[in-house]
C-alpha positions as CSV (number, residue, x, y, z in Angstrom):
1,M,0.6,8.9,-18.1
2,K,-1.1,9.8,-14.8
3,V,-1.1,12.8,-12.4
4,R,-0.2,12.8,-8.8
5,F,-0.3,15.7,-6.3
6,A,2.2,16.5,-3.7
7,E,0.8,17.2,-0.2
8,P,1.6,20.8,-0.1
9,F,0.0,21.4,-3.5
10,Q,-3.3,19.9,-2.5
11,D,-3.5,22.3,0.4
12,Y,-2.9,25.2,-1.9
13,Y,-5.2,24.0,-4.3
14,K,-8.2,24.0,-1.8
15,K,-7.6,27.9,-1.4
16,L,-7.6,28.7,-5.2
17,P,-10.4,30.5,-6.7
18,Q,-12.8,28.5,-8.5
19,E,-11.8,29.9,-12.1
20,V,-8.3,29.1,-11.4
21,K,-9.1,25.4,-10.4
22,R,-11.2,25.1,-13.5
23,R,-8.3,26.2,-15.8
24,L,-5.8,24.2,-14.0
25,E,-7.9,21.1,-14.5
26,K,-8.3,21.8,-18.2
27,Q,-4.4,22.4,-18.5
28,L,-3.7,19.0,-16.6
29,N,-5.9,17.3,-19.4
30,F,-3.7,18.8,-22.0
31,L,-0.6,17.7,-20.2
32,L,-1.9,14.2,-20.1
33,K,-2.6,14.3,-23.8
34,D,0.6,15.9,-25.0
35,I,3.1,17.9,-23.0
36,R,3.9,20.0,-26.0
37,H,0.1,21.5,-26.2
38,P,0.7,25.1,-27.1
39,S,-1.3,26.5,-24.3
40,L,1.0,24.9,-21.7
41,R,4.1,26.3,-22.9
42,A,5.9,23.7,-20.9
43,K,9.5,23.9,-20.3
44,K,12.3,22.7,-18.0
45,F,12.3,25.0,-15.0
46,D,15.2,23.5,-12.9
47,E,17.5,21.1,-14.7
48,A,19.2,20.0,-11.5
49,Q,15.9,19.1,-9.7
50,D,14.3,17.9,-12.9
51,V,11.4,20.3,-12.4
52,W,9.2,21.5,-15.1
53,Q,7.0,24.5,-15.4
54,A,3.7,24.9,-17.3
55,R,1.3,27.6,-17.9
56,V,-2.3,27.7,-16.1
57,N,-3.2,31.1,-17.4
58,G,-1.6,34.6,-17.6
59,H,-1.2,34.7,-13.9
60,Y,-0.5,31.2,-12.6
61,R,2.1,28.6,-13.5
62,F,2.2,24.9,-12.1
63,Y,5.5,23.0,-11.4
64,F,6.1,19.2,-11.9
65,Q,8.4,16.3,-12.3
66,I,8.2,13.4,-14.7
67,R,8.6,10.2,-12.6
68,G,8.1,7.2,-14.8
69,D,4.7,7.3,-16.2
70,T,3.4,9.9,-13.6
71,Y,3.4,13.7,-13.7
72,F,3.9,14.7,-10.1
73,I,2.4,18.2,-9.4
74,L,4.6,19.9,-6.9
75,N,3.4,23.3,-6.7
76,L,1.4,26.4,-8.2
77,R,2.4,29.9,-7.9
78,K,1.5,33.2,-9.3
79,H,3.5,34.2,-12.2
80,R,5.4,37.7,-12.3
81,D,4.1,39.8,-15.0
């Protein structure tokens, strides 16, 4: 598997705090190894659009689609507490 990023995501990523960027990169490595990694807590977010959600940390979630052999990262948002 590989990872690609949507253009809006790339713009948002540039504005993230360094700690969130570091944690996202760590979580993406887990995603590449095993979508079922416990710290990701990956789950289907929108069945109709085939969008998944996974955890970055307690405050952020990233959203992605699986397209063939690629995880296509769509967005990253603050998670409601």
